[in-house]
C-alpha positions in Angstrom: 0.0 0.0 0.0 1.5 3.3 -1.1 1.9 6.0 1.5 -0.3 8.7 0.1 1.0 11.4 2.3 4.6 10.8 1.4 3.7 10.8 -2.3 1.6 13.9 -2.0 4.6 15.7 -0.6 5.8 15.9 -4.3 2.9 18.2 -5.1 4.3 21.6 -6.1 7.7 20.2 -7.2 8.8 21.8 -10.4 11.4 21.8 -13.1 12.2 24.1 -16.0 13.7 23.2 -19.3 14.7 25.2 -22.4 14.9 23.8 -25.9 15.3 25.1 -29.5 12.4 23.9 -31.7 14.6 22.7 -34.5 12.9 21.4 -37.7 14.4 17.9 -37.8 12.1 16.1 -35.2 9.0 17.6 -36.9 10.2 16.4 -40.3 10.9 12.9 -38.9 7.4 12.9 -37.3 5.8 14.0 -40.6 7.5 11.1 -42.4 6.3 8.7 -39.7 2.7 10.0 -40.0 2.7 10.0 -43.8 2.7 13.8 -44.2 4.7 15.0 -47.2 4.8 18.7 -46.2 6.7 19.0 -42.9 6.9 22.4 -41.2 10.0 24.5 -41.9 11.6 27.4 -40.0 9.1 30.0 -39.0 6.1 27.7 -39.5 3.8 26.9 -36.5 4.6 23.7 -34.6 1.7 21.4 -35.3 -0.5 20.3 -32.3 1.3 17.5 -30.5 4.7 18.5 -31.9 5.7 19.8 -28.5 6.0 16.2 -27.3 9.2 16.0 -29.4 11.0 18.6 -27.3 12.1 19.2 -23.7 13.1 15.6 -23.5 14.6 13.8 -20.4 18.1 12.6 -21.4 18.5 10.1 -18.5 21.8 8.2 -18.5 21.5 4.4 -19.0 22.8 3.8 -15.5 19.7 5.6 -14.1 17.1 3.6 -16.0 15.0 0.8 -14.5 14.5 -2.6 -16.0 11.5 -1.4 -18.0 13.5 1.3 -19.7 11.9 4.2 -17.7 14.0 6.4 -15.5 14.3 5.2 -11.9 11.6 6.4 -9.6 12.0 9.6 -7.6 13.5 12.9 -8.8 10.9 15.2 -10.3 8.1 12.6 -10.3 7.1 10.9 -7.0 8.8 7.5 -6.2 5.7 5.3 -6.9 6.7 1.7 -6.5 3.9 0.1 -8.6 5.6 -1.5 -11.7 3.4 -0.3 -14.6 3.4 3.4 -15.6 1.1 4.5 -18.3 0.2 7.7 -20.1 -3.5 7.9 -19.2 -4.6 11.1 -21.0 -4.5 14.9 -20.7 -5.9 18.3 -21.5 -4.2 20.9 -23.7 -5.0 24.6 -24.2 -3.4 26.2 -27.2 -3.1 30.0 -26.6 -0.6 31.0 -29.4 1.5 29.2 -31.9 5.0 28.0 -31.1 7.2 28.5 -34.2 9.9 26.3 -35.6 13.2 27.8 -34.7 11.9 29.4 -31.5 13.9 29.0 -28.3 11.1 27.8 -25.9 10.8 27.1 -22.2 8.7 24.5 -20.4 7.8 24.8 -16.7 6.6 21.5 -15.3 4.9 21.2 -11.9 3.4 18.2 -10.1 -0.1 19.4 -9.7 -1.8 16.4 -7.9 -1.1 12.9 -6.6 -4.0 10.6 -5.7 -4.0 7.0 -4.5 -7.1 4.9 -5.3 -8.3 1.3 -5.4 -9.3 0.0 -8.8 -10.4 -3.3 -10.4 -6.8 -4.5 -10.6 -5.8 -3.2 -7.2 -4.1 0.0 -6.1 -3.7 2.8 -8.6 -1.7 6.0 -8.2 -2.6 9.0 -10.4 -0.1 11.8 -10.9 -1.1 15.0 -12.7 1.7 17.1 -14.2 1.0 20.6 -15.5 3.3 22.0 -18.3 3.4 25.6 -19.3 5.2 26.2 -22.5 6.1 29.4 -24.4 8.8 31.0 -26.5 11.5 32.6 -24.3 10.8 36.0 -26.0 7.0 35.6 -25.9 4.1 34.7 -23.7 2.5 31.4 -22.9 1.7 29.3 -26.0 0.4 26.1 -24.5 -0.8 24.7 -21.2 -0.9 21.0 -20.8 -2.2 18.8 -17.9 -0.7 15.3 -18.3 -2.2 12.4 -16.4 0.0 9.5 -15.5 -1.3 6.3 -13.8 0.7 3.7 -12.0 -0.7 0.2 -11.4 0.4 -3.4 -10.6 0.7 -6.2 -13.0 -2.5 -8.3 -13.7 -2.8 -11.4 -11.7 -2.5 -14.6 -13.7 -5.9 -15.8 -14.8 -7.6 -12.5 -14.0 -10.6 -11.9 -16.2 -10.2 -9.5 -19.1 -11.7 -6.0 -18.5 -15.0 -5.3 -20.2 -14.4 -3.1 -23.2 -16.7 -0.3 -24.3 -17.8 -0.4 -27.9 -16.7 2.5 -30.0 -19.2 4.9 -31.7 -20.0 4.1 -35.3 -21.1 7.6 -36.6 -17.8 9.0 -37.8 -17.7 11.5 -40.5 -13.9 11.3 -40.9 -12.0 8.0 -40.7 -8.5 6.9 -41.3 -7.0 3.4 -40.8 -3.6 3.1 -39.3 -1.4 0.0 -39.7 1.0 0.2 -36.7 4.3 -1.5 -37.2 7.4 -2.0 -35.1 9.2 0.6 -37.3 6.5 3.2 -36.6 6.6 2.5 -32.8 10.4 2.5 -32.8 10.5 5.8 -34.6 8.1 7.5 -32.2 10.0 6.1 -29.2 13.2 7.5 -30.7 11.7 10.9 -31.5 10.4 11.2 -27.9 13.5 9.5 -26.4 11.1 7.1 -24.7 13.0 4.0 -23.5 9.9 2.2 -22.2 10.5 -1.3 -23.6 6.8 -2.2 -24.2 6.9 -0.1 -27.4 9.9 -1.8 -29.2 11.1 -4.8 -27.3 8.6 -7.6 -28.1 10.1 -10.3 -25.9 10.0 -7.9 -22.9 6.5 -6.8 -23.7 5.3 -10.5 -23.9 7.4 -12.2 -21.2 7.6 -9.5 -18.5 4.4 -7.4 -19.1 2.2 -10.1 -20.5 1.1 -8.1 -23.6 0.2 -9.8 -26.9 2.3 -7.3 -28.9 4.1 -4.0 -28.9 2.0 -1.3 -27.2 1.1 1.8 -29.3 2.0 5.0 -27.4 -0.8 7.0 -26.0 0.7 10.4 -27.2 1.2 8.8 -30.7 -2.6 8.0 -30.9 -3.4 11.5 -29.6 -1.1 13.0 -32.2 -2.8 11.0 -34.9 -6.2 12.2 -33.8 -4.9 15.8 -33.9 -3.5 15.1 -37.3 -6.9 13.8 -38.5 -8.5 17.1 -37.5 -5.7 19.0 -39.3 -6.2 17.0 -42.5 -10.0 17.4 -42.5 -10.1 21.0 -41.4 -6.9 22.7 -42.5 -8.5 26.1 -42.3 -9.3 25.8 -38.5 -7.1 26.3 -35.5 -7.2 23.8 -32.7 -7.5 25.8 -29.4 -8.4 23.0 -27.0 -8.0 19.2 -26.9 -8.6 16.5 -24.3 -8.0 12.8 -24.6 -8.3 9.7 -22.4 -6.9 6.2 -23.0 -9.6 3.6 -22.7 -8.0 0.3 -23.8 -4.6 -0.7 -25.0 -3.8 -0.9 -28.8 -1.0 -3.2 -30.1 0.9 -3.5 -33.3 -0.8 -6.8 -34.1 -3.7 -5.3 -36.1 -4.9 -2.0 -37.7 -6.8 0.6 -35.7 -9.1 3.4 -36.9 -9.0 7.1 -36.2 -12.5 8.7 -36.2 -13.9 12.2 -36.0 -17.4 13.6 -35.9 -17.6 17.4 -36.2 -20.3 19.4 -34.4 -19.9 23.1 -34.9 -16.7 24.3 -33.3 -16.3 20.9 -31.5 -15.0 17.6 -32.9 -15.7 14.3 -31.1 -12.7 12.0 -31.7 -11.9 8.4 -31.0 -9.7 5.5 -31.8 -11.4 2.2 -32.6 -9.5 -0.9 -31.8 -9.5 -4.1 -34.1 -12.4 -5.7 -32.3 -14.6 -2.5 -32.4 -13.6 -1.4 -28.9 -13.1 2.2 -27.8 -9.4 2.6 -27.3 -9.1 6.4 -26.9 -11.7 9.1 -26.5 -10.9 12.7 -27.3 -12.4 16.1 -28.2 -11.0 19.0 -30.1 -12.2 22.6 -29.9 -11.7 24.7 -33.0 -11.5 28.4 -33.7 
């Protein structure tokens, strides 16, 4: 049982990072997503592109067996073995530009310990405030991280919610080890569940390589951009509902309603894998 008080002592802890928003990561992401017109110097960084910057270059000697940095430091030292990107909320206030020198202030906003179907869960919310050094705030992000234990052997599979079927926009994505490796490399994400199939199967009990949560969120943002290139995304929230693996295609879906777009990822069995919503201006 986690000591909730000791973990909540991390609330308010902060760190500040500065980065130059160089074009190469965005060009590599565009190639990975199938976009033939990557942004160049002076262009706006596309929504989701900020996840390619302000990265944590943790030395190999300070990584855990799962490829994540060892517990403690900026994030609280939660001892549960599985750490997952559960969702988040983004508010876009002004564009970041390729070539900008930008700063990110990160703060631990909340820590909560709960009991779930699989046992104890620890939720950590991190707030990021990002802007150009010579400008105001461009983006505020609240990022939700969940820690949990491994599933017990023989435990029943969770009940999956069926995905909606009224999409106006759809795109099928065929995940591959190369796609997942590229995104892991672009975000300097060492978590082995995304590229190390023996580890994912033997240590985590997964049927394949896990598709990154922020990659699916980026693909949903890209779906909106392709369908409504004239509109600016000013708000976005998303929540992971079920895991998606590289073993079968999944579908990106959008249903516009005025200045709001309902978005979701449909898994290979028709399950709801991610739910999201974008607000347009």
